[in-house]
C-alpha positions as CSV (number, residue, x, y, z in Angstrom):
1,X,-37.1,-9.8,33.0
2,X,-35.9,-8.4,36.4
3,X,-35.4,-4.7,35.6
4,X,-33.4,-2.6,38.1
5,X,-36.2,-0.1,38.6
6,X,-34.2,2.3,40.8
7,X,-31.3,2.5,38.2
8,X,-33.6,2.7,35.2
9,X,-35.3,5.7,36.7
10,X,-32.0,7.4,37.3
11,X,-30.3,9.9,35.0
12,X,-27.2,7.7,35.0
13,X,-27.2,4.3,33.3
14,X,-24.7,1.6,33.5
15,X,-24.2,0.1,30.0
16,X,-22.3,-3.0,29.1
17,X,-21.6,-3.8,25.4
18,X,-20.5,-7.3,24.5
19,X,-19.0,-8.3,21.2
20,X,-15.9,-7.6,19.0
21,X,-14.7,-6.4,15.7
22,X,-15.7,-3.1,14.1
23,X,-19.3,-3.5,15.2
24,X,-18.5,-3.1,18.9
25,X,-16.2,-0.2,18.3
26,X,-18.8,1.5,16.2
27,X,-21.4,1.2,19.0
28,X,-18.9,2.4,21.7
29,X,-18.0,5.5,19.7
30,X,-21.7,6.4,19.6
31,X,-22.4,5.6,23.3
32,X,-19.4,7.5,24.6
33,X,-21.1,10.8,23.6
34,X,-23.6,10.1,26.3
35,X,-21.0,9.6,29.0
36,X,-20.7,12.5,31.5
37,X,-23.2,14.8,29.8
38,X,-24.8,17.7,31.6
39,X,-26.7,16.2,34.6
40,X,-29.8,18.1,33.4
41,X,-29.8,16.2,30.2
42,X,-31.3,12.8,29.7
43,X,-30.1,10.2,29.1
44,X,-26.6,10.0,30.6
45,X,-24.4,7.0,30.8
46,X,-22.7,6.9,34.2
47,X,-20.5,3.9,33.4
48,X,-19.7,2.3,30.0
49,X,-18.1,-1.1,29.8
50,X,-17.0,-3.2,26.8
51,X,-16.5,-7.0,27.1
52,X,-14.4,-7.9,24.1
53,X,-13.8,-11.2,22.1
54,X,-10.2,-12.4,22.2
55,X,-10.2,-15.2,19.7
56,X,-8.8,-13.4,16.6
57,X,-6.0,-15.2,14.9
58,X,-5.4,-13.1,11.8
59,X,-3.2,-10.1,10.8
60,X,-1.1,-8.2,13.3
61,X,-3.1,-9.6,16.2
62,X,-2.5,-13.2,15.1
63,X,1.2,-12.6,14.6
64,X,1.6,-11.1,18.1
65,X,-0.5,-13.8,19.6
66,X,1.7,-16.6,18.1
67,X,5.1,-14.8,18.7
68,X,4.4,-13.5,22.2
69,X,1.8,-16.0,23.5
70,X,-0.5,-13.0,24.4
71,X,-4.2,-12.5,23.8
72,X,-4.9,-10.9,20.4
73,X,-5.0,-7.1,20.9
74,X,-6.7,-5.9,17.8
75,X,-10.4,-5.8,18.8
76,X,-9.5,-4.4,22.2
77,X,-7.3,-1.7,20.5
78,X,-10.2,-0.7,18.3
79,X,-12.4,-0.3,21.4
80,X,-9.8,1.8,23.2
81,X,-9.6,4.1,20.2
82,X,-13.4,4.2,19.9
83,X,-13.7,5.3,23.5
84,X,-11.0,8.0,23.3
85,X,-11.3,11.5,22.0
86,X,-11.2,11.3,18.2
87,X,-9.1,14.5,17.9
88,X,-6.4,13.2,20.3
89,X,-3.0,12.6,18.7
90,X,-2.6,9.4,20.7
91,X,-5.8,8.0,19.3
92,X,-4.4,8.6,15.7
93,X,-1.1,7.0,16.8
94,X,-2.9,3.9,18.1
95,X,-4.6,3.5,14.7
96,X,-1.3,3.7,12.7
97,X,-0.3,0.6,10.7
98,X,3.2,0.2,9.5
99,X,3.7,-0.3,5.8
100,X,6.3,-2.4,3.9
101,X,7.3,-6.0,3.7
102,X,9.7,-6.1,6.7
103,X,9.0,-7.5,10.2
104,X,7.1,-4.4,11.2
105,X,5.0,-4.4,8.0
106,X,1.3,-4.8,8.7
107,X,1.7,-4.4,12.4
108,X,-0.5,-1.8,14.1
109,X,1.2,0.6,16.6
110,X,-1.6,0.2,19.1
111,X,-1.1,-3.6,19.0
112,X,2.6,-3.3,19.5
113,X,2.1,-0.8,22.4
114,X,-0.3,-3.3,24.1
115,X,2.2,-6.1,23.6
116,X,5.0,-4.1,25.1
117,X,3.0,-2.9,28.1
118,X,1.8,-6.5,28.6
119,X,5.4,-7.7,28.9
120,X,6.3,-4.8,31.2
121,X,3.4,-5.4,33.6
122,X,3.1,-9.1,33.1
123,X,-0.7,-8.8,32.9
124,X,-2.6,-8.2,29.6
125,X,-5.7,-6.9,31.5
126,X,-3.6,-4.4,33.4
127,X,-2.0,-3.3,30.1
128,X,-5.4,-2.7,28.7
129,X,-6.4,-0.6,31.7
130,X,-3.3,1.5,31.6
131,X,-3.6,2.0,27.8
132,X,-7.2,3.2,28.3
133,X,-6.0,5.7,30.9
134,X,-3.4,7.0,28.5
135,X,-6.1,7.5,25.8
136,X,-8.4,9.2,28.3
137,X,-11.0,6.5,27.7
138,X,-14.6,7.2,28.5
139,X,-15.2,3.6,29.4
140,X,-13.8,0.4,30.8
141,X,-12.6,-2.5,28.6
142,X,-12.2,-6.1,29.6
143,X,-11.1,-9.1,27.6
144,X,-13.8,-11.7,27.6
145,X,-11.3,-14.1,29.1
146,X,-7.6,-14.1,29.9
147,X,-7.2,-17.7,28.7
148,X,-5.4,-18.4,25.4
149,X,-8.6,-19.4,23.6
150,X,-9.0,-20.5,20.0
151,X,-12.3,-20.8,18.1
152,X,-13.2,-24.2,16.6
153,X,-16.2,-25.6,14.8
154,X,-17.6,-29.0,14.1
155,X,-19.0,-29.1,10.6
156,X,-22.0,-31.1,9.6
157,X,-19.8,-33.7,7.9
158,X,-18.1,-34.2,11.3
159,X,-14.8,-32.5,10.4
160,X,-13.2,-29.9,12.6
161,X,-12.1,-26.4,11.5
162,X,-10.0,-24.2,13.8
163,X,-9.2,-20.5,13.8
164,X,-11.4,-17.5,13.3
165,X,-10.1,-16.9,9.8
166,X,-11.1,-20.3,8.5
167,X,-14.3,-20.4,10.5
168,X,-15.5,-17.2,8.8
169,X,-15.7,-19.2,5.6
170,X,-17.6,-22.2,7.0
171,X,-21.0,-20.5,7.1
172,X,-24.1,-22.8,6.9
173,X,-21.8,-25.9,7.3
174,X,-21.3,-25.1,11.0
175,X,-22.9,-27.7,13.4
176,X,-21.3,-26.5,16.6
177,X,-19.1,-23.6,17.6
178,X,-16.9,-23.9,20.7
179,X,-13.8,-22.5,22.4
180,X,-10.6,-24.4,23.0
181,X,-10.2,-24.7,26.0
182,X,-14.0,-24.8,26.7
183,X,-13.5,-24.3,30.5
184,X,-12.0,-20.7,30.0
185,X,-13.1,-18.3,32.7
186,X,-14.1,-14.6,32.6
187,X,-12.5,-11.8,34.4
188,X,-14.2,-11.1,37.8
189,X,-14.4,-7.4,36.8
190,X,-16.4,-8.3,33.7
191,X,-18.9,-10.3,35.7
192,X,-19.2,-7.5,38.2
193,X,-19.9,-5.0,35.4
194,X,-22.6,-7.3,34.1
195,X,-24.2,-7.7,37.6
196,X,-24.7,-3.9,38.1
197,X,-25.6,-3.1,34.4
198,X,-28.9,-1.4,33.5
199,X,-28.4,-2.1,29.7
200,X,-26.6,-5.0,28.2
201,X,-26.1,-5.0,24.4
202,X,-24.9,-7.8,22.1
203,X,-24.0,-6.8,18.5
204,X,-23.6,-5.6,15.9
205,X,-20.8,-7.8,14.6
206,X,-19.8,-11.1,13.0
207,X,-22.1,-13.7,14.4
208,X,-19.8,-16.6,14.8
209,X,-16.5,-14.8,15.3
210,X,-17.4,-11.7,17.3
211,X,-20.8,-12.1,19.1
212,X,-20.8,-15.7,20.1
213,X,-17.2,-16.1,21.5
214,X,-17.7,-14.0,24.6
215,X,-21.0,-15.9,25.3
216,X,-19.0,-19.2,25.2
217,X,-16.9,-18.1,28.1
218,X,-18.1,-20.0,31.2
219,X,-20.3,-18.0,33.5
220,X,-21.0,-15.1,31.1
221,X,-24.5,-16.2,30.0
222,X,-25.5,-17.0,33.6
223,X,-24.2,-13.6,34.7
224,X,-26.3,-11.9,32.0
225,X,-29.3,-14.0,33.0
226,X,-28.9,-13.0,36.7
227,X,-28.5,-9.3,35.9
228,X,-31.5,-7.1,36.2
229,X,-30.4,-5.2,33.1
230,X,-32.4,-4.7,29.9
231,X,-30.9,-7.0,27.2
232,X,-30.7,-5.7,23.7
233,X,-29.6,-7.5,20.5
234,X,-28.4,-5.2,17.7
235,X,-28.9,-6.9,14.3
236,X,-26.3,-6.6,11.5
237,X,-27.1,-4.6,8.4
238,X,-25.9,-7.2,5.9
239,X,-25.2,-10.9,5.7
240,X,-21.5,-11.9,5.6
241,X,-20.4,-14.0,2.7
242,X,-19.1,-17.4,3.9
243,X,-20.4,-16.9,7.4
244,X,-24.0,-15.9,7.5
245,X,-25.2,-16.4,3.9
246,X,-29.0,-16.2,3.7
247,X,-29.5,-15.8,7.5
248,X,-32.4,-13.5,8.4
249,X,-32.6,-11.3,11.5
250,X,-34.7,-13.9,13.1
251,X,-32.2,-16.7,12.4
252,X,-29.3,-14.5,13.8
253,X,-31.2,-14.2,17.1
254,X,-32.2,-17.9,17.1
255,X,-28.6,-18.9,16.8
256,X,-27.5,-16.6,19.7
257,X,-30.2,-18.0,21.8
258,X,-29.1,-21.5,20.9
259,X,-25.7,-20.9,22.3
260,X,-26.9,-18.8,25.3
261,X,-30.3,-20.1,26.3
262,X,-29.9,-18.9,29.9
263,X,-31.2,-15.4,29.1
264,X,-33.8,-13.7,26.8
265,X,-33.6,-10.4,25.0
266,X,-36.0,-7.6,25.7
267,X,-35.4,-5.8,22.4
268,X,-33.9,-6.5,19.0
269,X,-32.8,-3.4,17.0
270,X,-33.3,-3.7,13.3
271,X,-32.5,-1.2,10.5
272,X,-35.4,-0.3,8.3
273,X,-33.7,2.0,5.8
274,X,-33.1,0.5,2.4
275,X,-29.5,0.8,1.0
276,X,-29.0,2.4,-2.3
277,X,-29.1,0.6,-5.6
278,X,-25.4,1.1,-6.1
279,X,-24.7,-0.4,-2.7
280,X,-27.0,-3.3,-3.3
281,X,-25.3,-4.2,-6.6
282,X,-21.9,-3.9,-5.1
283,X,-22.7,-6.1,-2.1
284,X,-24.6,-8.6,-4.3
285,X,-21.4,-9.0,-6.3
286,X,-19.6,-9.9,-3.0
287,X,-22.4,-12.3,-2.1
288,X,-24.0,-10.2,0.7
289,X,-27.6,-9.1,1.0
290,X,-29.5,-6.7,3.3
291,X,-31.0,-8.0,6.5
292,X,-34.3,-7.1,8.1
293,X,-36.3,-5.2,5.4
294,X,-38.8,-5.9,2.6
295,X,-41.2,-7.8,4.8
296,X,-38.7,-10.4,5.8
297,X,-39.7,-10.1,9.4
298,X,-43.3,-11.0,10.4
299,X,-44.8,-10.0,13.7
300,X,-43.7,-7.5,16.4
301,X,-41.3,-9.8,18.2
302,X,-38.4,-12.2,17.5
303,X,-37.7,-14.9,20.1
304,X,-39.9,-12.9,22.5
305,X,-37.9,-9.7,22.0
306,X,-39.7,-6.6,20.9
307,X,-38.5,-5.3,17.5
308,X,-37.4,-1.7,17.4
309,X,-37.0,-0.4,13.9
310,X,-34.9,2.6,13.0
311,X,-32.8,4.1,10.2
312,X,-29.3,3.0,11.4
313,X,-27.4,3.6,8.2
314,X,-24.3,5.8,8.1
315,X,-23.9,8.3,5.3
316,X,-21.1,6.6,3.5
317,X,-20.4,4.5,0.4
318,X,-20.0,1.4,2.5
319,X,-23.0,0.0,4.4
320,X,-22.1,0.7,8.0
321,X,-24.0,1.4,11.2
322,X,-24.0,5.1,12.1
323,X,-22.5,5.3,15.6
324,X,-24.8,8.2,16.6
325,X,-28.0,6.5,15.3
326,X,-27.4,3.1,16.8
327,X,-26.5,4.6,20.2
328,X,-29.6,6.8,20.2
329,X,-31.8,3.8,19.4
330,X,-30.2,1.8,22.2
331,X,-31.2,4.6,24.6
332,X,-34.6,4.8,23.0
333,X,-35.1,1.2,24.2
334,X,-34.6,2.5,27.7
335,X,-37.3,5.0,27.1
336,X,-39.6,2.3,25.9
337,X,-38.9,0.2,28.9
338,X,-39.1,2.7,31.7
339,X,-40.0,6.1,30.2
340,X,-36.9,7.5,31.9
341,X,-35.5,9.1,28.8
342,X,-37.1,11.0,25.9
343,X,-38.6,8.7,23.3
344,X,-37.0,10.7,20.5
345,X,-33.4,12.0,20.9
């Protein structure tokens, strides 16, 4: 690893979070609390950037994508809301979903706003930037690519399945995941953010439909490899029925490395808090099981990455990452690497 020693010793860290879905939004909502803190406090994030998957084809995002030939806005909208002030009325407005069976039914206001602004500006990336400014965002958000990309998989029987919605059901039958077109290019601004990053995170999120798609964009894995940043993988809490049935924390990381062999992770963050019996029974009924506990991980490393255990659970009925806990554990990894921030936050 080529750690940027000068930056890692600084109060201000440049952090790039890569992924999609609710997992990325959860992480961002925790990390934003460390942006622009008192200069006497450590750590402080000087610049926070999200690089977001744009391969969604379901719900409001999928409808707008098909009708307007625009990138799906849903995951990006979630990130914009996560990086805004929670008490802000505009933030609540961007979350609003129309009810009913009419043409507006099921659409999210934030998605429609992005769609309208995209047509006005003629540039989806510019629409995202302007929307973030309206929401007083504490970070920068870039689509993983501006190409009209679709997810596809080749199954072990040789058949092809297309679309994120269907792929999420393919699970262990997946032989190869790829983007159509495969030669899609990243935004230069995203590559620039990666090049000056001190911390790059991947996860948490759906393995095949949120975490891997940005890494399939040409040039992104190489940019991560060339960056002097510390690389962190944040493991999911539960397996996902139909997508990651039976996959361990180790296997999650092995699959990521299979698709992006250009770089290695320095740390893998794993939850060590057992979920409640009620939660376990509920998720068992759905076909999901907890990842990373009960002696399922041997050794201190996975794929060469040091394992950092912590209680990452949110205090809620559903099994979710706590934004505050996972953000603090990410920054604790910086402490373990360079002793530039307190080991316990």
